[in-house]
LUMVEX-156071 format. One line per field, with one value per residue: residue in one letter; z, x, y of N, C-alpha, C in turn; residue number from 0. Coordinates in pm, 1 decimal, decimal comma, padded with zeros to 6 digits. Each point is the difference from the previous one (the first is absolute). Last residue first. Layout:
residu c(A;...);
nz c(Z;...);
nx c(X;...);
ny c(Y;...);
caz c(Z;...);
cax c(X;...);
cay c(Y;...);
cz c(Z;...);
cx c(X;...);
cy c(Y;...);
num c(NUM;...);
REM end
This chain:
residu c(X;X;X;X;X;X;X;X;X;X;X;X;X;X;X;X;X;X;X;X;X;X;X;X;X;X;X;X;X;X;X;X;X;X;X;X;X;X;X;X;X;X;X;X;X;X;X;X;X;X;X;X;X;X;X;X;X;X;X;X;X;X;X;X;X;X;X;X;X;X;X;X;X;X;X;X;X;X;X;X;X;X;X;X;X;X;X;X;X;X;X;X;X;X;X;X;X;X;X;X;X;X;X;X;X;X;X;X;X;X;X;X;X;X;X;X;X;X;X;X;X;X;X;X;X;X;X;X;X;X;X;X;X;X;X;X;X;X;X;X;X;X;X;X;X;X;X;X;X;X;X;X;X;X;X;X;X;X;X;X;X;X;X;X;X;X;X;X;X;X;X;X;X);
nz c(01628,7;00044,8;00038,3;-00403,3;-00278,1;00117,7;-00115,8;-00438,1;-00099,0;00101,6;-00305,4;-00385,6;00026,1;-00024,9;-00430,8;-00243,7;00084,6;-00189,4;-00449,6;-00088,0;00095,2;-00300,3;-00362,9;00072,3;00013,0;-00409,3;-00235,8;00139,6;-00144,4;-00424,5;-00040,6;00125,6;-00307,2;-00292,7;00181,9;00072,3;-00363,0;-00118,8;00248,6;00121,0;00238,8;00186,0;00382,4;00014,6;-00251,1;00187,9;00293,7;-00176,3;-00085,1;00357,3;00121,1;-00241,9;00130,8;00366,4;-00076,5;-00136,1;00344,7;00501,5;00489,0;00457,8;00184,0;-00333,2;-00125,3;00260,2;-00087,6;-00369,9;00056,1;00202,9;-00268,8;-00270,6;00173,8;-00010,2;-00410,4;-00124,7;00183,2;-00201,1;-00401,2;-00113,6;-00373,0;-00299,6;-00417,7;00035,8;00366,2;00127,3;00234,2;00466,8;00125,8;-00066,4;00317,2;00398,6;-00013,7;00027,5;00425,6;00263,1;-00091,3;00175,7;00438,6;00051,2;-00152,8;00273,6;00350,6;-00094,0;-00019,0;00400,4;00166,7;-00179,7;00168,8;00416,6;00182,3;00330,9;00507,6;00340,4;-00218,6;-00330,9;-00318,0;-00177,7;-00422,9;-00384,5;-00134,7;-00273,3;-00457,0;-00255,7;-00135,9;-00397,6;-00444,2;-00407,2;-00422,5;-00411,1;-00227,4;00224,9;00435,3;00064,3;-00115,9;00239,9;00480,5;00153,5;-00073,4;00277,1;00413,4;00000,8;-00071,6;00171,4;-00115,4;-00038,3;-00302,6;-00468,2;-00198,6;-00086,1;-00394,1;-00393,4;-00062,7;-00162,3;-00476,3;-00263,2;00013,6;00243,5;00405,1;-00045,8;-00110,7;00338,4;00233,1;-00204,4;00001,3;00403,8;00240,7;00366,4;00336,1;00473,3;00411,8;00452,0;00521,9;00311,1;00305,3);
nx c(03752,7;-00134,5;-00461,2;-00248,6;00055,5;-00233,7;-00450,7;-00110,9;-00031,2;-00404,5;-00349,1;00009,6;-00168,8;-00463,8;-00195,2;00005,6;-00334,6;-00421,1;-00084,2;-00100,5;-00437,0;-00348,1;-00068,8;-00234,8;-00471,7;-00224,9;-00067,1;-00347,0;-00434,4;-00134,1;-00161,0;-00442,9;-00348,2;-00134,0;-00274,1;-00457,3;-00293,6;-00163,1;-00363,5;-00493,5;-00431,0;-00144,4;00183,3;00468,9;00248,0;00084,5;00362,9;00429,0;00125,5;00166,2;00451,5;00323,5;00095,4;00294,4;00463,5;00196,4;00084,2;00209,9;00063,5;-00004,5;-00380,4;-00282,5;00054,6;-00208,5;-00451,4;-00103,7;00023,1;-00363,5;-00361,0;00036,6;-00120,5;-00455,2;-00191,8;00033,1;-00311,5;-00420,0;-00048,5;00120,9;00035,1;00022,1;00190,7;00483,2;00375,8;00404,1;00021,0;00092,4;00458,5;00231,4;-00062,9;00249,2;00445,4;00067,1;-00010,0;00391,4;00314,8;-00072,4;00148,6;00441,8;00090,6;-00117,8;00288,3;00370,5;-00068,3;00011,6;00424,2;00225,3;-00112,9;00196,5;00466,8;00201,4;-00149,7;00096,6;00040,6;-00402,2;-00499,9;-00439,9;-00079,5;00014,4;-00396,9;-00289,2;00086,2;-00177,2;-00449,3;-00155,9;00070,8;00244,3;00127,6;-00040,7;00253,8;00100,7;00169,5;00448,7;00317,8;00036,0;00069,0;00402,5;00398,9;00111,8;00196,5;00462,6;00393,5;00441,8;00491,1;00322,9;-00081,6;00137,0;00313,6;-00168,8;-00246,1;00231,1;00151,8;-00293,4;-00279,5;-00468,5;-00500,5;-00348,2;00147,5;00381,6;-00058,2;-00095,3;00358,7;00246,8;-00200,6;-00248,5;-00326,3;-00314,4;-00315,3;00011,2;00368,4;00203,9;00167,9;00360,7;00205,2);
ny c(02279,1;-00466,8;-00130,0;-00013,5;-00378,0;-00383,0;-00017,0;-00121,0;-00454,8;-00214,7;00052,3;-00265,4;-00438,2;-00051,9;-00002,3;-00399,0;-00310,2;00088,7;-00121,7;-00453,8;-00145,2;00100,6;-00283,6;-00402,9;00016,7;00031,1;-00399,9;-00282,9;00103,4;-00143,5;-00435,3;-00071,8;00087,2;-00345,9;-00338,0;00093,9;-00017,9;-00418,3;-00176,5;00200,3;00146,5;00440,3;00216,2;-00023,3;00304,3;00417,4;00029,7;00078,5;00442,2;00253,0;-00055,5;00232,2;00437,4;00060,1;00002,3;00397,1;00329,5;00013,1;00157,6;-00197,2;-00220,2;-00207,9;-00447,7;-00328,7;-00084,7;-00271,8;-00463,5;-00218,3;-00106,3;-00377,1;-00422,3;-00099,7;-00135,1;-00451,5;-00293,3;-00021,8;-00246,1;-00514,1;-00422,4;-00429,8;-00152,5;00067,3;-00042,8;00212,5;00430,7;00075,8;00010,0;00403,6;00336,9;-00015,0;00156,3;00460,7;00198,4;-00001,2;00327,4;00429,6;00120,9;00144,4;00437,2;00370,0;00107,3;00267,3;00462,8;00237,4;00105,3;00373,1;00421,1;00133,7;00107,8;00300,1;00120,5;00307,4;00423,2;00056,8;-00070,3;00049,7;00205,4;-00277,5;-00212,5;00238,5;00004,4;-00344,0;00033,2;00236,4;-00273,8;-00344,8;-00181,3;00296,5;00375,9;00403,5;-00066,5;-00142,3;00334,3;00423,3;-00020,0;-00200,8;00229,3;00354,7;-00091,6;-00081,1;00308,5;00241,4;00059,4;-00352,0;-00359,9;-00053,9;-00303,0;-00429,7;-00076,6;-00085,4;-00434,6;-00339,4;00015,3;-00097,9;-00088,8;00234,9;00183,2;00275,6;00450,7;00306,3;00171,9;00352,2;00440,9;00261,3;00402,6;00327,2;00113,6;-00160,2;00117,0;-00197,7;-00195,4;-00274,7;-00403,3);
caz c(-00050,6;-00009,6;00131,8;00077,3;-00058,4;00032,1;00142,3;00014,4;-00046,9;00098,6;00119,1;-00027,2;-00004,3;00138,6;00066,7;-00045,4;00055,0;00141,1;00009,9;-00045,3;00097,8;00114,2;-00044,4;-00010,2;00134,7;00067,2;-00065,1;00046,3;00139,6;-00001,4;-00055,6;00105,8;00088,9;-00075,0;-00025,8;00126,9;00033,3;-00094,5;00045,5;-00117,3;-00013,3;-00127,7;00002,4;00095,9;-00068,8;-00098,4;00073,0;00034,2;-00124,1;-00032,0;00096,5;-00048,4;-00121,7;00038,9;00054,1;-00114,8;-00089,5;-00124,8;-00113,1;-00039,0;00119,8;00035,0;-00099,8;00030,8;00124,4;-00032,2;-00077,2;00093,7;00085,8;-00072,1;-00002,5;00137,8;00027,7;-00076,1;00067,8;00128,1;-00024,8;00101,1;00066,5;00122,1;-00022,7;-00106,5;-00017,2;-00059,2;-00143,4;-00019,8;00037,0;-00100,7;-00121,2;00024,5;00002,5;-00138,1;-00071,8;00051,2;-00052,9;-00137,2;-00000,1;00057,6;-00093,7;-00113,9;00047,2;00014,5;-00135,3;-00043,8;00074,2;-00055,3;-00130,9;00010,1;-00106,1;-00131,3;-00085,4;00087,5;00046,8;00071,6;00028,3;00128,7;00104,8;00021,8;00073,8;00137,4;00063,4;00020,2;00118,5;00119,0;00022,2;00138,6;00086,0;00053,0;-00080,5;-00135,0;00000,9;00045,9;-00085,9;-00142,3;-00030,3;00044,0;-00085,6;-00129,4;00014,4;00021,4;-00082,7;00080,7;-00009,3;00087,9;00134,6;00034,6;00008,4;00119,8;00115,1;-00000,9;00038,6;00145,5;00060,3;-00040,0;-00063,5;-00127,4;00030,8;00045,4;-00115,4;-00071,7;00078,9;-00003,5;-00130,2;-00036,8;-00054,1;-00099,0;-00124,7;-00095,5;-00079,7;-00113,5;-00101,7;-00008,7;-00127,5);
cax c(00031,9;00145,2;00061,6;-00037,7;00069,7;00141,5;00014,1;-00006,3;00127,6;00102,9;-00027,2;00047,1;00146,6;00046,5;-00027,0;00104,3;00126,3;00007,9;00018,9;00136,2;00095,4;00002,2;00063,0;00144,8;00048,9;00003,5;00104,0;00129,6;00017,4;00037,0;00135,4;00089,7;00023,4;00073,4;00135,1;00074,0;00031,9;00104,9;00129,6;00086,4;00023,5;-00056,8;-00144,4;-00060,3;-00009,9;-00108,3;-00126,3;-00015,0;-00037,8;-00138,0;-00087,4;-00012,2;-00082,8;-00141,3;-00040,9;-00014,3;-00112,5;00039,2;-00024,6;00128,0;00071,4;-00043,3;00061,0;00143,4;00015,6;-00024,1;00115,6;00112,3;-00038,6;00037,7;00145,9;00042,7;-00029,2;00095,3;00129,4;-00011,8;00024,3;-00080,0;00063,1;-00077,1;-00143,3;-00068,8;-00124,2;00034,4;-00030,3;-00145,0;-00060,8;00040,5;-00077,6;-00138,5;-00003,5;00021,0;-00126,3;-00094,9;00048,9;-00049,7;-00142,7;-00011,8;00045,8;-00091,4;-00117,7;00043,3;00004,3;-00139,3;-00058,4;00056,1;-00062,6;-00143,0;-00030,8;00045,1;-00029,4;-00020,9;00129,7;00078,8;00136,6;-00002,4;-00016,1;00128,8;00086,0;-00050,9;00053,5;00142,3;00013,5;00033,9;-00083,6;-00035,7;00038,5;-00111,2;-00012,9;-00040,6;-00138,7;-00090,4;00005,8;-00021,1;-00124,0;-00116,1;-00009,1;-00047,9;-00141,7;-00073,8;-00119,7;-00118,1;-00084,8;00051,3;-00052,1;-00100,4;00064,2;00082,1;-00090,1;-00050,9;00111,1;00006,1;00129,3;00125,2;00084,9;-00062,0;-00121,6;00036,2;00042,0;-00122,8;-00065,8;00073,0;-00003,8;00133,4;00012,1;00107,7;-00044,2;-00048,0;-00105,8;00042,2;-00104,5;-00082,1;00024,1);
cay c(00134,5;00015,8;-00009,8;00118,5;00114,6;-00018,4;00026,9;00145,7;00053,0;-00035,5;00081,1;00136,3;-00003,6;-00007,8;00127,4;00091,6;-00050,0;00038,9;00144,8;00033,7;-00053,2;00091,4;00125,0;-00022,6;-00028,8;00130,9;00080,6;-00050,7;00039,9;00142,3;00006,1;-00043,8;00114,0;00102,9;-00050,8;-00003,9;00138,6;00039,3;-00051,1;-00014,7;-00143,7;-00045,7;00027,2;-00093,5;-00129,1;00013,6;-00015,0;-00141,4;-00068,8;00039,3;-00068,2;-00138,0;00002,6;00014,2;-00129,6;-00090,2;00029,8;-00067,0;00089,7;00060,7;00045,1;00135,3;00088,3;00006,1;00075,2;00140,8;00046,4;00014,2;00112,4;00121,4;00012,5;00029,2;00140,1;00081,2;-00013,8;00069,8;00141,7;00069,5;00114,0;00028,3;-00021,2;00074,3;-00075,8;-00129,7;00002,1;00009,2;-00128,0;-00098,8;00027,9;-00040,3;-00146,5;-00045,2;00017,0;-00099,5;-00127,6;-00014,2;-00032,5;-00134,4;-00102,2;-00008,6;-00073,9;-00139,0;-00056,8;-00013,3;-00111,5;-00123,4;-00022,1;-00028,4;-00096,4;00047,6;-00114,7;-00115,1;-00048,7;00100,4;-00043,1;-00070,0;00101,5;00065,2;-00092,9;-00000,7;00121,2;-00024,8;-00084,7;00078,9;00117,4;00029,9;-00111,4;-00077,7;-00121,4;00038,2;00046,6;-00105,0;-00117,9;00026,4;00070,2;-00076,2;-00117,7;00048,6;00033,3;-00124,2;-00006,7;-00023,6;00118,5;00103,6;-00024,2;00099,1;00131,0;00001,7;00012,0;00137,6;00087,1;00005,8;-00026,8;00062,5;-00099,8;-00037,3;-00074,3;-00133,2;-00078,5;-00035,0;-00103,4;-00126,8;-00067,1;-00042,6;-00133,9;-00003,5;00061,9;-00098,8;00059,8;00079,1;00003,2;00120,5;00063,2);
cz c(00111,3;-00046,5;-00006,1;00137,3;00083,1;-00052,4;00045,0;00145,8;00013,6;-00039,6;00106,3;00119,8;-00022,1;00007,3;00143,2;00068,1;-00037,6;00065,3;00145,8;00017,2;-00038,3;00103,7;00115,9;-00041,3;-00001,5;00140,3;00068,1;-00063,7;00050,9;00141,6;-00003,2;-00047,7;00111,4;00091,0;-00069,8;-00023,8;00128,8;00024,2;-00094,3;00043,5;-00117,9;-00018,2;-00125,5;00002,5;00092,8;-00076,9;-00093,4;00068,4;00026,9;-00126,4;-00030,7;00094,8;-00055,1;-00121,1;00039,0;00045,6;-00114,8;-00102,9;-00134,8;-00119,7;-00031,4;00117,0;00030,3;-00094,5;00039,7;00124,4;-00030,3;-00070,6;00102,0;00078,0;-00065,6;00007,6;00140,7;00030,3;-00070,7;00076,8;00127,4;-00012,6;00097,8;00079,3;00120,5;-00016,7;-00105,6;-00030,6;-00069,0;-00147,8;-00025,4;00029,3;-00108,7;-00124,3;00020,2;-00006,6;-00145,1;-00075,8;00043,9;-00065,3;-00141,6;00002,5;00059,3;-00093,1;-00111,8;00048,5;00006,2;-00138,4;-00040,5;00070,1;-00060,7;-00134,9;-00005,2;-00116,7;-00144,5;-00080,1;00089,0;00046,8;00070,5;00042,6;00139,1;00108,0;00029,9;00087,0;00144,9;00069,1;00030,2;00126,5;00130,1;00005,9;00142,6;00086,6;00057,7;-00086,5;-00140,8;-00010,1;00042,3;-00085,2;-00149,8;-00046,3;00032,8;-00094,3;-00130,3;00012,9;00016,2;-00076,5;00070,1;-00003,0;00096,2;00141,8;00049,8;00017,4;00128,8;00119,4;00004,1;00046,6;00151,5;00084,2;-00042,5;-00076,0;-00125,5;00028,8;00039,0;-00120,9;-00065,0;00076,7;-00000,3;-00129,5;-00043,6;-00045,2;-00105,4;-00131,6;-00108,5;-00074,3;-00110,4;-00109,7;-00010,1);
cx c(00014,2;00039,8;00149,7;00066,4;-00027,9;00079,8;00143,6;00016,1;00003,5;00135,3;00105,9;-00022,4;00056,3;00152,1;00053,7;-00014,6;00114,8;00127,8;00012,4;00027,3;00143,4;00101,2;00010,6;00073,7;00152,3;00057,7;00013,5;00115,1;00136,4;00025,8;00049,7;00144,9;00097,4;00036,5;00084,9;00144,9;00079,9;00042,8;00112,8;00140,6;00089,3;00014,8;-00068,2;-00151,3;-00058,1;-00018,7;-00119,9;-00134,0;-00026,0;-00049,4;-00146,5;-00086,6;-00019,4;-00092,2;-00147,9;-00045,0;-00017,7;-00112,7;00038,3;-00016,1;00136,8;00080,9;-00031,9;00071,4;00145,5;00016,9;-00013,4;00121,5;00111,1;-00039,4;00041,7;00152,1;00045,7;-00019,4;00105,6;00130,9;-00013,4;00030,6;-00098,5;00060,0;-00086,0;-00148,1;-00088,3;-00126,1;00031,7;-00037,3;-00150,4;-00062,1;00034,0;-00086,4;-00142,9;-00006,5;00010,6;-00132,3;-00094,0;00049,6;-00050,2;-00146,2;-00006,9;00042,5;-00102,4;-00116,3;00041,8;-00005,0;-00145,4;-00058,5;00049,9;-00061,9;-00148,4;-00032,2;00035,8;-00026,9;-00013,7;00131,1;00075,1;00139,0;-00005,6;-00008,5;00134,9;00083,3;-00047,2;00065,2;00147,0;00016,3;00042,4;-00092,6;-00049,0;00037,1;-00103,1;-00023,4;-00047,9;-00145,1;-00098,4;-00003,2;-00023,0;-00127,6;-00125,9;-00023,6;-00060,0;-00149,3;-00077,9;-00129,4;-00133,7;-00083,4;00044,9;-00054,2;-00098,6;00069,1;00081,6;-00091,3;-00044,3;00110,5;-00002,4;00118,0;00134,6;00087,6;-00073,7;-00124,2;00036,1;00033,2;-00130,5;-00070,6;00079,0;-00006,4;00142,5;00018,7;00110,4;-00043,9;-00042,5;-00121,1;00044,6;-00104,6;-00093,5);
cy c(00100,2;00139,9;00024,6;-00001,1;00124,4;00118,3;-00011,7;00039,4;00151,5;00057,7;-00027,8;00091,8;00139,8;-00008,2;-00002,3;00135,1;00092,7;-00050,9;00044,2;00149,3;00037,1;-00047,3;00098,1;00127,1;-00014,7;-00013,3;00135,6;00077,4;-00046,2;00050,4;00144,4;00002,1;-00035,9;00117,9;00106,1;-00041,5;00008,2;00144,8;00039,6;-00043,4;-00034,1;-00151,5;-00052,9;00017,9;-00106,7;-00131,0;00014,6;-00023,1;-00148,2;-00069,7;00029,7;-00082,7;-00140,4;-00001,2;00005,6;-00138,7;-00098,5;00009,8;-00057,7;00093,2;00059,4;00055,3;00145,3;00095,6;00015,2;00087,2;00148,8;00059,3;00027,2;00124,9;00131,3;00015,9;00038,9;00148,2;00084,3;-00002,7;00083,1;00149,4;00063,5;00115,2;00038,7;-00035,2;00064,4;-00081,0;-00132,2;-00002,1;00000,4;-00136,1;-00101,6;00018,7;-00050,4;-00152,5;-00046,4;00008,3;-00112,3;-00128,6;-00025,5;-00044,0;-00140,0;-00112,8;-00017,2;-00087,6;-00146,7;-00064,3;-00023,7;-00122,4;-00130,6;-00035,7;-00034,3;-00093,6;00034,8;-00127,7;-00122,5;-00062,4;00112,0;-00046,7;-00062,6;00107,2;00064,2;-00094,7;00008,4;00119,7;-00027,8;-00083,6;00068,5;00119,9;00020,7;-00118,4;-00096,2;-00122,9;00034,0;00043,6;-00108,2;-00126,2;00012,5;00066,7;-00078,2;-00116,8;00047,2;00028,4;-00129,6;-00012,7;-00020,0;00126,5;00109,3;-00016,0;00104,7;00134,9;00011,1;00022,5;00145,3;00094,1;00018,3;-00043,1;00053,3;-00098,9;-00043,5;-00082,9;-00142,1;-00085,8;-00042,7;-00111,3;-00131,3;-00079,3;-00027,4;-00143,6;00005,3;00061,8;-00098,0;00052,2;00094,4;-00011,6;00120,4);
num c(172;171;170;169;168;167;166;165;164;163;162;161;160;159;158;157;156;155;154;153;152;151;150;149;148;147;146;145;144;143;142;141;140;139;138;137;136;135;134;133;132;131;130;129;128;127;126;125;124;123;122;121;120;119;118;117;116;115;114;113;112;111;110;109;108;107;106;105;104;103;102;101;100;99;98;97;96;95;94;93;92;91;90;89;88;87;86;85;84;83;82;81;80;79;78;77;76;75;74;73;72;71;70;69;68;67;66;65;64;63;62;61;60;59;58;57;56;55;54;53;52;51;50;49;48;47;46;45;44;43;42;41;40;39;38;37;36;35;34;33;32;31;30;29;28;27;26;25;24;23;22;21;20;19;18;17;16;15;14;13;12;11;10;9;8;7;6;5;4;3;2;1;0);
REM end
């Protein structure tokens, strides 16, 4: 797929990412605004940082699904970490904050590898509560982290579907 000018913005696609009409976004795909959408919406709204763009620059014809595969690995690893954190927090009276912090350190590193900014911010907050020995703060922040994690997952799944559909449209044109 050809690289497109990232300085132009697609109003329909941006609107869709904000909860608008998918049909309008689909009509606009032909204009090649997937990159614009990613940069202006995901980044402006704090979901992703430049690391995601760096991953996209590593993708080429030899490995056209590189970014999607990296994101898939992130989610499979993060599901395991979420389960470990939940199990570690069950022992409320005897919580091992060192173990919780170690799990969250891994989670933050994984999130950083794909540029998941909102998830990383919640990881940092969680770690601060670990340092303070505040289990209630950890629990509250962990719920927010899981919400951000799920929101980003939905948005990225849709993004990858649109990228694939745009590639099919571009190839058939």
